[in-house]
C-alpha positions as CSV (number, residue, x, y, z in Angstrom):
1,M,110.5,77.3,96.0
2,N,111.6,79.7,94.1
3,S,114.7,81.3,95.4
4,Q,114.1,84.8,94.4
5,I,110.5,84.9,96.5
6,P,111.9,85.8,99.4
7,A,113.9,88.7,97.8
8,L,110.6,89.4,95.9
9,I,108.9,89.5,98.9
10,R,111.5,92.5,100.7
11,V,111.8,94.7,97.7
12,F,108.2,94.8,97.2
13,A,107.0,95.3,101.2
14,Y,109.9,98.0,101.0
15,L,108.5,100.0,97.6
16,S,105.3,99.8,99.1
17,L,105.9,102.3,101.9
18,L,107.8,104.1,99.6
19,T,104.3,105.0,97.2
20,V,103.7,108.2,99.3
21,G,101.8,110.1,96.4
22,G,101.5,107.4,94.1
23,G,103.3,104.8,92.8
24,L,105.6,107.0,90.4
25,A,107.1,108.2,94.0
26,A,109.2,104.4,94.3
27,F,109.9,104.5,90.8
28,P,113.7,105.7,91.6
29,E,114.2,102.8,93.9
30,L,112.0,100.5,91.6
31,E,114.5,100.9,89.0
32,I,117.6,100.8,91.6
33,L,116.1,97.0,93.2
34,T,114.9,95.5,90.5
35,V,117.3,96.7,88.0
36,N,120.7,97.7,89.2
37,V,120.6,95.3,92.5
38,H,118.5,91.9,91.5
39,H,118.9,92.2,87.6
40,W,115.3,90.6,87.5
41,L,115.1,93.6,84.1
42,T,116.7,95.9,82.4
43,F,115.8,99.4,82.6
44,P,114.2,100.0,79.0
45,Q,111.9,96.6,80.4
46,L,111.1,98.6,83.3
47,I,109.8,101.7,81.7
48,H,107.9,99.7,79.4
49,L,106.3,98.1,82.3
50,Y,105.5,101.3,83.3
51,S,104.2,102.5,80.1
52,V,101.9,99.7,80.0
53,G,100.8,99.9,83.5
54,Q,99.7,103.5,83.0
55,M,97.5,102.7,80.4
56,A,96.2,99.2,81.6
57,P,92.9,100.4,83.7
58,G,92.9,99.9,87.7
59,P,95.8,101.5,89.9
60,N,99.1,101.9,87.7
61,M,101.9,99.9,90.2
62,M,99.8,96.6,89.0
63,M,102.5,96.4,86.4
64,I,105.1,95.2,89.4
65,V,103.1,91.7,89.3
66,S,105.1,91.6,85.8
67,I,107.9,91.7,87.2
68,G,107.8,89.0,89.9
69,D,106.5,87.3,86.7
70,W,109.5,87.9,85.5
71,A,111.7,87.1,88.3
72,A,109.7,83.8,89.6
73,G,106.9,82.8,87.1
74,L,103.1,82.9,88.8
75,P,104.3,82.3,92.7
76,G,106.6,85.5,92.0
77,A,103.3,87.6,90.5
78,V,101.4,86.5,93.5
79,V,104.1,87.2,96.5
80,V,104.7,90.4,95.1
81,L,100.7,91.6,94.4
82,M,100.6,90.5,98.4
83,A,103.7,92.4,99.1
84,F,103.2,95.5,98.1
85,F,99.7,96.1,98.4
86,F,98.8,94.7,101.9
87,P,101.4,96.5,103.7
88,T,100.5,100.0,102.4
89,A,96.8,98.8,103.0
90,L,97.1,97.7,106.6
91,F,99.0,101.0,106.8
92,A,96.2,103.1,105.4
93,L,93.5,101.6,107.3
94,V,95.4,102.0,110.4
95,T,96.3,105.7,109.9
96,G,93.3,106.5,108.3
97,R,91.5,105.7,111.5
98,L,93.6,107.1,113.8
99,W,93.3,110.5,111.8
100,I,89.6,110.5,112.1
101,R,90.2,109.8,115.8
102,L,93.1,113.2,115.8
103,E,90.4,114.9,114.2
104,K,90.8,118.2,117.0
105,W,94.7,117.6,117.3
106,P,96.5,120.8,116.8
107,W,99.9,119.0,114.9
108,R,97.4,117.2,112.4
109,A,97.2,120.4,110.2
110,S,100.8,120.8,110.2
111,I,102.0,117.2,109.4
112,Q,99.4,117.6,106.5
113,R,101.1,120.1,105.1
114,G,104.0,119.0,105.8
115,L,103.7,115.7,104.2
116,A,102.4,117.5,100.6
117,P,106.0,118.9,99.9
118,V,107.4,115.1,100.6
119,S,104.9,113.9,97.8
120,I,105.8,116.4,95.7
121,G,109.3,115.5,95.9
122,L,108.9,112.1,95.2
123,L,107.4,112.3,92.2
124,L,109.5,114.6,91.1
125,A,112.0,111.8,91.7
126,G,110.2,109.1,89.6
127,C,109.1,111.6,86.8
128,L,113.4,112.7,86.2
129,T,114.4,108.9,86.9
130,L,111.9,108.0,84.1
131,A,112.2,110.9,81.8
132,R,116.3,109.6,82.0
133,G,115.1,105.9,80.7
134,A,112.3,107.1,78.1
135,A,113.2,110.6,76.8
136,T,116.1,109.2,74.5
137,G,116.6,111.6,71.6
138,L,114.8,114.1,69.9
139,V,111.7,112.7,69.1
140,T,111.1,111.4,72.7
141,V,111.8,114.4,74.3
142,G,109.7,116.5,71.6
143,I,106.7,114.2,72.6
144,A,107.1,114.8,76.4
145,V,107.5,118.2,76.1
146,V,104.3,118.6,74.2
147,V,102.2,116.2,76.2
148,F,103.1,117.8,79.3
149,T,102.0,121.5,77.4
150,V,98.9,120.2,76.3
151,L,97.9,119.0,79.8
152,L,99.2,122.0,81.6
153,R,96.7,124.1,78.9
154,S,93.8,122.1,78.4
155,R,91.4,120.1,79.6
156,I,91.9,117.1,77.0
157,N,91.6,113.6,77.6
158,P,95.2,112.0,78.5
159,A,94.0,108.6,76.3
160,L,93.9,110.9,73.3
161,L,97.7,111.8,74.3
162,V,98.6,108.6,74.7
163,L,97.2,107.3,71.4
164,G,98.8,110.0,69.6
165,G,102.2,109.4,71.2
166,A,102.2,105.9,70.5
167,L,101.0,107.1,66.9
168,V,104.2,109.3,66.4
169,G,105.7,106.7,67.9
170,L,105.1,104.3,65.1
171,L,105.4,106.8,62.3
172,A,108.8,108.3,63.7
173,L,111.0,105.4,65.7
174,R,110.7,102.7,63.9
């Protein structure tokens, strides 16, 4: 058995519980653990994997499978997939069933209102961590600002913005 397998299981089972609001919520801790603590990849490699995960069909956090593969080959990819998605799936199942039972519970609405700002805070922390590594020059900051502005002001298909960003990168960042 690869010596990285137990660490991969611990790290990704823990990260799965931080994905309140989506995978980006866990990105700061993902960086700390995979780049700084375990050195499974570099920060630019993590940003690349995350970006590819954003473009690929399905859940964007499927990119974690690549981290497991880099750290421990195919067995690493499989255990990361299981460790990341199983705890969250089980938690969602149990919480969903309990939430239905507590439909008339007076504290339910308060808990929901309290969790929404937590999700926003986690997502903003993820955005800022990602921006620190991805927006490294005038062109990349410009791309980010343009995409943000266009998304706020229009209903354009984000896939077009991804293609546009790739084209600008191809032309301006060789």
